[in-house]
N, C-alpha and C positions, 0 to 999 in steps of 0.2 A: 792522466794519472800523475798526481803531484808526487815529487820525490823529496825526501828529507835531505838537507844539504850535507849531512854527515854520513851519507851512505854511498857506496860505489854504485855505478849504473852499468848494467849489461843486459839489454833487452831489445827486442824487436816490437815495434808498435805499428798499428794500422791507422793512418790519418787520412783525412779527405784533402786531396790536392787537386784543384781544378774540378771539383765535384766528383772525383774518382777515388775510391779507397786504395791506398798504396802503402806498402811496407817501408819502414825506415829502421835503421839500426842506431841505437844510442849506446855509447860505451865510454866510460871514464872512471878513474879510481875514486873520484869525489864529485858530487853533484854541484859543488860550489865553484868548480873550475870553469874557465872560459869555454864557450861553446864554439866548435869549429864545424861548420857545415860544408861538406865537400860536394862539388858539382862536377861530375865526371865528364869525360870526353866522348868522342864518337862522331855524330850522335849515335847512341845505343851501345857504348862500350863502357860498362860500369867497373871494370877492373882497374886497379886493384882494390879501391876503396868502395866495396859493395856491401849489400845487406848480409851476405854470407861471410864477411871477413871478421866476425867476432873473434877476438883474441889474437889477431895477426899483427897488430901494430901497438905493442905495449909501450914503445918509446914515445908514441904520440898520446895514447890514452892515459899515460902517467901525467901528462901536462894539461890535457883538455878533455872535454866531453866531445868525442868524435861522433858526428852524425853523418851516416852514409845513406844515400837515397838512390836506389836503382830507378832512373828516370822512366816515366811511363812508356812502356813498349819494350822493355828489356829486363833481363835478370828475374828477380822475384816479382817484378811488376810487368812481366811480358804480356803483350796484348797486340791485336791488330790495330794499327793507327788509322784514324780518320784521314781521308785523302787530302783534306785541307788543313791539317794541324799545322800550327805555325810556331815560330820562335817566341812570339808574344805569349802563346798558350803555355809554353814551358817556363818562361819567366814569371808568369802568373802563378804557376804551380810552386815555383821556388819561393815566391812571395807568400803564398799560403803557408808554406813550411816555416818561413821566418816568423810569421804571425803565431803559429803553433808553438814554436820554440820560445818566443818572448812571453807567451802566456804561461808556459810550463816552467820557465826559468827566468822570472822577471828581473832578478838581481844580477844575473850573469852577463859578462861581456859576450858579445856575439860577433864572430868573424866568419867570412866566407872565403872559400878557396875554390877556384875553377881551373880546369885543365882543358886546353884546346877548345873544342865546342863548348864545354862547360864554362869557359871564360866569358862567353857571350851572356849566358844566364847570370854568371857572377856579377858582371858589370851592370846589366839591366836591373837585376834584383837589388843590388847595392844602391843604385841611384833612385829606384822606386821606393826604397825603404830606408832612406838615409838616416831617419830619426831612430831607427831600431838597430842599425848595423854600426859596430864600432870601427870596423876596418875590413879590408879585403885584399887578397892577392891572387895572382894567376900565374900559371906556367904555360907558355905558348899562347899568349893573348891574341885572340882574333880581333882584328881592327877593321880592315876593308881590303877588298880585292884578294880574297883567299886564293892562293895558288895562281894568282893572276898578275903579280908584280913583275917589274923588270928584273928583280933579283931572282925570281923563279925561273924565268926564261934564260937568264945568263947562266944560272947553275946548270941547267939542262944542256945548253950549247957548249959549256966548258967541260961537260962530263964525258964519260966513255960510251954514252948512248950511241947506237947505230945512226948513221947519217939519215936514214929514212925516218927515224923517230924525230930527229932534230928538225927535219923539214916539216913534218906534221905539226910539231910544236910551234914553229915559227908561223905557220899558216893560221893556227888557232889564235895566236896572240895578235898577229897583224889584222885579222878580220874580226877580232873580238868574238869568236864563236865559243863562248863559255857556257855551253849547254851542260846539263847534268852528266850526259854521256862523255863529253870531252873533259869535264872536270875529273871524272873517274880515271880517264886515260892519263891526264897530267899527274894526278895523285900517284898512280902506279909507276909512272916514269920517274918522278921525284924520289919515290921510295926506293926504286931499284938502282938508279944510276947516280944519285947525289947523296949528300949528307944532310939534306933538308929535314928529313924525318928523324933519322938516327945518325949520330956522329960515330964514326968508326972507333974513336978513342974513348967513347962513353959506353961501356958494356951494358947491355940490356939484361935485366934479371930473367932467369929462366921462368917460363910460364908454367912448367909442369908441377913444381912444388906448390904453387898457388892453386892449381886445379885439384891437386890431391887434398889440400886443406879444405877447399870448397866442397869436395865430395864428402868430407867428414863433418861439415858444418851442421849444427843443429837447426840452422835457419834456412838452409838451401836443400831443395830436392834435386834429383838428377836433371829434371827438366829446367830448373832454374840455372844450373851450371851451364847447360847447353845454350840457354837463352842469353848468356853473356856474350855469345858470338853470333848465333843465328836467332833472330828475333823479329819483332814487328817492324823494325826499321828497314828490313830488307826490300820491301816493296814500296816504300814511301819515296815520293819524288818532291813533295812540297818543301820539305826542309832543305834538301840540297839546292833546289832552285833559289830559295830565299837566302841560303848561306852564300851562294855565289854573288849575291848583290848586296850583302850586308855592309853597312858603313857605320862604324861606331866611333868615328873620330870625335864628333861633338860630345858624345857621352863620356869619352875618356877625358877630354879637355876640361869638362865641367864637373868632375867627381867632387862630391861634397864631404867625403870621409877619406881617410888615408887609403890609398889604393896603390899597391906595389906590383909591378910586372917583373917576373923572372923570365928571361928570354934566352934560349940557346943561341950560341954565337953563329951557328950555321943554319939556323932555321930560315927557310925560304918558303915554307907553307904560309906563315904569317911573317912578313919581312921584318927581321930584327932591325935592320937599318932604318926602316920607316918608323918603327915604334920608338927607337931611341930619339929620332928627330922630333917626333910628335911630343914625347914627354919633355924634351928640352925646351921646345918652343911654346908649350902650353902655358907656361908661366903660372902654373898651379902647383903650389908646394905640396899638395896632397897626392899628386901623381908622380911616381918615381919609377924608374926602370933600371934593372941590373942585368947585364949580360953575363950569362954563365959560360965561361970558356970551355971549349971541347964538348958542347952539348948541342943537340938539334931540337926539333919540335917535340919529340917524345922523350921524357926524362929517363935516362939510364941511371947509373950509379952516381954520376956527378950531378945530374938534375935532381935526383931524390935527396942527395946530401944538401943541396941548396934549399929544397922544400922543407926538409927537417929543420935546418937552421932558421928559416923564416918562421916556422911554427913555434920553435923555442922562443924566438924574440917576441912575437906577438903575445904569447901566453905569459911571458914575463913582464909584459906591459912596456916593452922597449921598441 
């Protein structure tokens, strides 16, 4: 559906991504604004930028056409996932969406934004479609050794975790036993005992007002709201296995369009120290990294403020 450049956009469409019909939300005050495609985290966690979020981000949709996609298997696109579905499959779906957006809005600048898991898709889709993408940025960029770095272990050993858990963690790291089951254990421990996920000085927004809004959304049914948390990713193991082995250092070093990383200072899910070093040593002026003080892997008020500032900058062309 072509859109006149002098009209506001506020609609949900069904597009074919990876050969599967999927819903996306497009919203902006003017069709001539830059396009911002958000690639959410998880995998399988579409909040807050989801298909049901129409009208919830006026400070963003005033500046750009916001495109929200509930990745296949969650939210409005909930489904049982194939046992062998891969990161490349999702990056290909993101590439299909980029192709659709460039066809729909051929004159608009196009930017990608990824969070956590979504930063993998953001980076791959940016590099695969460098001629179509004007720039990209990520919060909590996945690089390599997710939850497996020396910084992860150090944070656990320096935390208030019981000695029994510290001993288990040391064993996992010494013997490199990073199975999907152990990865979930480390994730729980980091979340509970460290500031790797959430920094205590960075208040997290309450989820209840968002859920109330989603329940009233014209684009979500009750089952879609529930599928933002309990969905097709619950039984999947292939993505977690692949995520534990992912190595995107070369992809980051060789980005061909401006790519900016926003990284919480206490993030040890994806080591901030390692990302700072990589960005500095890459000698690629297109790759930059900014550390957000007082933030962890998941953006709270400080993280969201940094994200909004970056959106304002790219939409203004700076």
